[in-house]
Structures are given as structure tokens and as C-alpha cells.
C-alpha positions in Angstrom: 29.4 5.8 -18.0 28.8 2.9 -15.5 28.9 -0.2 -17.9 27.5 -2.4 -15.0 24.7 -0.2 -14.1 23.7 0.3 -18.2 23.6 -3.8 -18.7 21.6 -4.0 -15.6 19.0 -1.7 -16.6 18.7 -2.8 -20.3 18.6 -6.6 -19.0 16.0 -5.6 -16.5 14.2 -4.0 -19.6 14.2 -6.8 -21.7 13.0 -9.1 -18.7 9.6 -6.4 -18.7 9.5 -6.6 -22.1 8.7 -10.2 -21.7 6.6 -9.6 -18.7 4.7 -7.1 -20.7 3.9 -9.7 -23.7 2.5 -12.6 -21.0 -1.1 -13.1 -21.1 -1.4 -14.1 -17.6 -0.5 -10.9 -16.5 -3.5 -9.1 -17.6 -5.1 -10.6 -14.6 -3.4 -8.3 -11.8 -4.6 -4.4 -13.4 -2.6 -3.0 -10.3 0.7 -5.6 -11.8 0.1 -4.3 -15.2 0.2 -0.8 -14.0 3.4 -1.0 -12.0 5.4 -3.0 -15.1 4.0 -1.0 -17.2 5.3 2.3 -15.8 8.6 1.0 -15.0 9.2 -0.3 -19.0 7.7 3.1 -20.2 10.5 4.6 -17.8 13.3 2.3 -19.2 12.5 2.8 -22.7 14.3 6.1 -23.7 17.1 4.2 -22.1 17.0 1.5 -24.2 16.4 3.9 -27.3 19.0 5.7 -26.7 21.9 3.0 -25.9 20.4 1.5 -29.7 20.9 4.5 -31.3 24.9 4.7 -29.6 25.4 1.6 -31.1 24.1 1.9 -34.2 26.1 5.0 -34.6 29.0 3.0 -34.0 28.0 0.3 -36.1 27.9 3.4 -38.7 31.3 4.4 -37.7 33.0 1.2 -38.0 31.7 0.5 -41.8 32.9 4.2 -42.3 36.6 3.0 -41.3 36.4 0.2 -43.3 35.4 2.0 -46.4 38.1 4.6 -45.5 40.8 2.3 -45.7 40.2 1.2 -49.4 39.3 4.3 -50.6 40.3 7.9 -48.8 37.4 9.7 -50.2 35.7 8.4 -47.8 37.6 9.7 -44.5 35.3 12.7 -44.4 32.2 10.7 -43.6 34.4 9.1 -40.8 34.9 12.2 -39.3 31.1 13.0 -39.6 29.4 9.7 -38.0 32.8 9.9 -35.3 31.1 13.6 -34.5 27.8 12.0 -33.8 29.5 9.9 -30.8 30.0 12.0 -28.1 26.8 13.9 -27.7 25.3 10.1 -27.8 27.3 9.1 -25.2 26.5 12.4 -23.2 23.0 11.5 -23.4 23.2 7.9 -22.4 25.3 9.0 -19.6 22.5 11.2 -17.9 20.0 8.7 -18.4 22.4 6.3 -16.2 22.2 8.8 -13.1 20.4 7.1 -10.5 16.8 8.9 -10.9 14.2 9.1 -8.5 12.2 6.1 -8.1 9.1 7.8 -7.3 9.0 9.7 -10.9 6.8 7.5 -12.7 4.0 7.7 -9.3 0.7 9.7 -9.3 0.4 11.9 -5.9 -1.4 13.2 -3.4 -1.2 16.8 -2.6 -2.4 18.4 0.7 -3.0 22.2 0.8 -3.5 23.5 4.1 -4.4 27.2 5.7 -1.9 29.0 7.4 -1.4 32.1 9.4 -3.4 34.8 8.3 -6.9 33.8 8.6 -9.5 33.6 5.8 -7.4 35.4 3.6 -4.8 31.9 4.0 -7.9 29.9 3.1 -8.7 31.8 0.0 -5.1 31.5 -0.8 -4.9 27.7 -0.3 -8.2 27.7 -2.3 -5.9 29.7 -5.3 -3.2 27.1 -5.0 -5.5 24.1 -5.4 -7.5 25.9 -8.5 -3.4 26.5 -9.7 -2.7 23.0 -9.5 -6.2 21.3 -11.1 -5.9 23.7 -14.1 -2.1 22.9 -14.5 -3.1 19.1 -13.8 -6.0 19.5 -16.7 -3.1 21.0 -19.2 -1.3 17.4 -18.9 -4.5 15.7 -19.1 -4.2 14.6 -15.6 -7.4 13.5 -13.6 -7.7 15.1 -9.7 -9.8 13.6 -7.4 -10.9 15.2 -4.1 -10.3 12.8 -1.1 -11.3 15.3 2.0 -11.6 18.8 2.2 -12.6 21.2 4.9 -13.7 24.5 3.3 -13.7 27.9 5.0 -16.8 30.3 5.4 -15.8 32.8 2.5 -15.5 30.0 0.0 -11.5 28.8 0.7 -10.1 25.7 1.9 -9.0 25.2 5.7 -7.6 22.0 4.6 -8.0 19.6 1.5 -6.5 16.2 0.0 -6.6 15.7 -3.3 -5.1 12.4 -6.0 -3.7 14.0 -9.1 -3.4 10.9 -11.7 -1.9 10.3 -15.3 -4.3 8.3 -17.3 -2.8 4.9 -18.3 1.4 4.5 -18.1 2.8 7.9 -18.7 5.6 8.8 -21.2 9.2 7.8 -20.6 8.3 7.3 -16.7 7.9 10.8 -16.4 4.4 11.0 -13.7 2.7 13.4 -12.3 5.4 13.1 -9.1 8.3 14.1 -11.3 6.7 17.3 -11.9 4.5 18.2 -8.5 7.4 17.0 -5.8 8.9 20.5 -6.2 5.7 21.9 -4.6 6.0 20.9 -1.1 6.9 23.9 1.3 5.3 27.0 2.6 3.8 29.4 -0.4 3.9 32.9 0.8 1.4 35.3 -0.9 1.4 39.2 -0.2 -1.8 41.2 -1.6 -4.8 43.0 -0.4 -7.0 40.8 1.0 -11.0 40.5 0.0 -11.7 41.3 3.7 -9.3 44.7 4.0 -11.3 47.9 4.1 -8.4 50.1 4.0 -6.3 48.4 0.9 -3.3 47.3 2.8 -1.3 44.4 1.4 -1.2 41.9 4.1 1.2 38.7 4.0 0.1 35.2 4.4 0.5 31.8 3.7 -0.2 28.1 3.1 1.6 24.7 3.0 1.5 22.7 0.8 2.5 19.0 1.2 3.3 16.7 -2.0 3.3 12.6 -1.0 3.9 10.1 -3.9 0.9 7.6 -3.9 1.9 4.5 -2.3 0.2 1.4 -3.4 -0.4 -1.5 -1.1 2.5 -3.3 -2.1 5.4 -0.4 -1.9 3.5 -0.2 2.3 2.5 -2.8 4.7 0.0 -1.7 7.4 -0.9 -3.9 10.2 -4.2 -4.0 11.5 -2.6 -4.0 15.6 -0.8 -0.2 14.4 -3.6 1.2 14.0 -6.3 3.1 16.0 -9.4 4.0 14.2 -12.0 6.7 15.8 -14.7 8.1 14.4 -17.1 11.3 14.9 -19.6 13.5 13.2 -18.2 15.5 10.7 -18.3 19.2 10.5 -18.4 21.7 7.7 -17.8 25.8 7.7 -18.4 27.5 10.7 -18.5 23.9 12.9 -21.8 23.1 12.1 -22.7 19.7 11.8 -22.6 18.2 8.0 -24.0 14.8 8.8 -26.0 13.4 11.4 -24.0 10.1 12.1 -20.7 8.9 13.1 -19.4 8.5 9.7 -15.9 10.7 9.7 -12.6 8.7 10.8 -9.4 9.1 12.0 -6.8 7.0 11.8 -3.6 7.3 14.2 -0.5 5.1 13.1 0.7 4.2 16.4 4.7 3.2 15.5 5.0 6.6 14.2 2.3 8.6 15.4 0.8 9.5 11.9 -3.0 11.2 12.1 -4.9 10.6 9.2 -8.7 12.0 9.1 -11.3 12.0 6.6 -14.9 13.2 6.5 -15.4 14.2 3.0 -17.8 11.0 2.4 -21.0 10.2 4.2 -20.1 6.3 4.3 -17.6 6.0 7.5 -16.4 2.9 5.0 -15.6 5.4 2.2 -13.8 7.4 4.8 -11.4 4.8 6.0 -10.3 3.7 2.4 -9.6 7.2 2.2 -7.5 7.9 5.2 -5.7 4.8 4.9 -4.7 5.9 1.0 -3.0 9.3 2.8 -1.3 7.2 5.4 -0.3 4.8 2.9 1.6 7.9 1.0 3.0 9.5 4.1 4.1 6.2 5.6 6.0 5.7 2.0 7.4 9.4 2.5 8.7 9.0 6.2 10.6 5.3 5.0 12.2 7.2 2.3 13.3 10.4 4.4 14.6 7.8 7.1 16.5 5.8 4.2 17.8 8.8 2.9 19.2 10.0 6.3 20.3 7.0 7.2 23.0 6.0 3.8 24.7 8.8 2.7 25.0 6.9 -0.5 21.5 6.0 -1.0 20.5 9.8 -0.3 23.1 10.5 -3.3 21.3 8.7 -5.4 18.0 9.9 -4.6 16.1 13.2 -6.0 15.6 15.1 -1.9 12.8 17.7 -2.0 12.9 21.0 0.3 12.2 20.7 3.2 8.6 21.3 3.8 8.7 23.3 6.4 10.4 25.9 4.2 9.1 29.1 3.0 9.9 28.5 -1.1 7.9 30.2 -3.2 6.5 34.3 -3.1 3.1 35.1 -4.9 3.3 38.9 -5.1 0.1 40.2 -6.7 1.1 44.1 -6.5 3.8 43.3 -8.6 2.1 40.2 -11.0 5.7 38.5 -9.3 6.1 35.1 -8.8 9.5 34.0 -7.0 11.0 30.7 -6.4 13.3 31.4 -3.3 15.7 27.9 -3.9 17.1 28.4 -7.1 16.1 32.6 -7.3 13.6 32.1 -9.9 11.5 35.2 -10.8 8.6 35.9 -13.6 6.3 38.7 -13.8 3.3 36.1 -14.9 1.6 35.4 -11.8 -1.9 35.7 -13.4 -0.8 33.3 -16.0 0.7 30.5 -12.9 -2.4 31.2 -10.9 -4.2 30.0 -14.4 -1.9 27.1 -14.5 0.8 27.9 -16.6 3.5 26.1 -14.3 5.8 24.6 -16.5 8.5 27.7 -16.6 8.9 27.3 -13.1 9.2 23.9 -12.8 11.1 23.5 -15.7 13.8 25.4 -13.8 13.4 23.5 -11.0 14.0 20.3 -12.4 17.2 21.7 -14.4 18.3 22.6 -11.3 18.3 19.0 -10.1 19.9 17.7 -12.6 23.0 20.2 -13.0 22.8 19.1 -8.9 22.9 15.1 -9.9 25.5 15.9 -12.3 27.3 17.6 -10.3 27.3 14.3 -7.7 24.6 16.7 -5.4 21.1 16.2 -4.8 20.6 20.1 -3.1 18.7 21.8 -5.2 16.8 24.1 -2.0 19.9 26.6 -2.6 19.4 30.5 -1.0 19.6 33.2 -3.6 
């Protein structure tokens, strides 16, 4: 157990507690939310340390009593037996965690190979995440979307947010960060008249939502174009050029938004997505540049790889990173994702304990 790291985090917790009690902080709600998230994140560590210190105090007292009366010897053994589990619990909490765990997220779902069937599957994934969010009391906000002709989605971006400060610092990112990658479906498409099983895919990108203080964007680094919104089949949605495309020149990152009727609203939505993408790029560059830093971060899977298969005929879901298989696809698509996410989280925990952050293992 790193005593230096423990001391640093406990000191940070004490400082955050003072800031939370300062009335002046409440004039800046964004600051209150950031401080509150970090405070909630460190609260379990503080509680675990206090519990361990109390147990150590009980042990010292029991030893003093046992020195005067041997009848207390059994109490010494009983109290001593509680120390190892408490030390192990605190030790696990000191393992550096993903710094974005308390954040909300932006989820982008894009139809891939498979035409209309892929767009319909992308719509199924959207409903799955929406129902999962509802189960956890989260808020889902559509930022931008392009629907397909048959009711699916070609491309959609949604924000998923907690209400208030997430308990223990476990925000939306701590759960949905595992979802980034290629999701493959095997089923008989509604457009298939012969009953043949087809395979198609949709891509999911999950980004921790960046706040303005996380990413500084220089106006001169942006090229902003406006165009007319289009809907399914390419028909015009608005009669004005309200859709916005923003290109971040230094990185070549391009974001388009057309959901709102106002050009200004679409610009704000595009900037919101752009900030989160740039935060993700900066994190990936930092991880690649320093192996020591990389070991201290959770690394989500390569977004280009196939991470999961949804097999309708067998009602089977398979996560290829950890070899997880279950035959409850209907429930998972209904929002019961916790079992597979728990398995991914446990694989990551074991990897952290082993000093490795790579959980994208092949079966």
C-alpha cells in the first residue's frame, strides 16, 4: 500500500471538504459539479481508511486488555483477523483509476455494413442504451441524429448524464466506457423474404463529455461551414442553411450537427461533441507517449475492433474481449446490461491488480 499516495488523496479529500463548505463556490454551478464529483469519488477511500484506523485502534486496546487479563486474548485474535481484509480493500482503492469515471458521456452510434439492416440494428442499440440509462435514473439527450427510411438510424449522437453528483464517483463513463467498438448482429432482416440469416454491424463510440475547462479550443483553429439539413432519402428538412459542420484544423476532426432549427444551437451541439472528441484524442496521445502514464489509466478497447456479437436465432450475446457468453439477448436489448458490464469491470479490476491495463483479450 502506497502511504504517500494515501496521504495525498486524504489531504485532497480534506481540501475538497473545505471547498464544499465555502458558500462562495455555489456561485459557479459548473465548479460545484466538478468539486462534488471528485469529493464523491474520494469519499469511499476516506471511509475505508477511517474503518481501518478504527480497527487498528480496537486492536491496540484489545492488546492492552489482554496484557492485564489473558481472557481477552481471543478478542485480540478476532480483531486482528479483520485487519487484512480492510487493508486489502483500501489497497485496491489506491490503484489509480480512470480519471474520467465520474463524467457523463456522449454516445455516437453509426450504421455500418449491411444497409437498412445495419441502420435498424443501430436503432436497436440506441434503444438498449436508452433503456439501460432509464434503469439507472440517467438522462438521455439527443444531440444530433440522421434517421433511415425504415425507422432505423444512420448516425446519432446522444448525451447520457447522471442526475446530480454520481455516488462514489461512479458516473456514466465508469459503466458505458466498455461499449466503444464494432457491434455485430446475426439475424433474419425484415427486408429478407427468404428467411436467411444476415450479418451486419454498427459502430459505437463512447466519449467522456468534456467541459470547457477540460479542452481549450482556439476560434482560429476552427472552420465552420453551414448547409441545409437533410432527412431520410436526402429530402430537405429545413428551408434555411441551419446545419453546421465544424472542422478542427490542427487535428482534422470534423463534426456536423443538423438536429436543431437554429444555426446557433447546432453550432453549440457540434462544439460539445468536438470538445469530447478532442479530450479523447489528448488522452490517447498522452497514453501512447508515456508508458508509466498508460499503466495508470484504464484503456478502453480499440474502437475499430469487433467487440460483441448479438445472435438472434440463439438468443445469444458474446463479448469477444473477455469470452463472455450469455443466452439472454432479449433481456440485454431490453436494457439489462449490468451482467456483461460487471464482467468487463471485473476483468479490468483484475488487470489493474496485475499491473496491466489491457483487457481486450481474445477468447
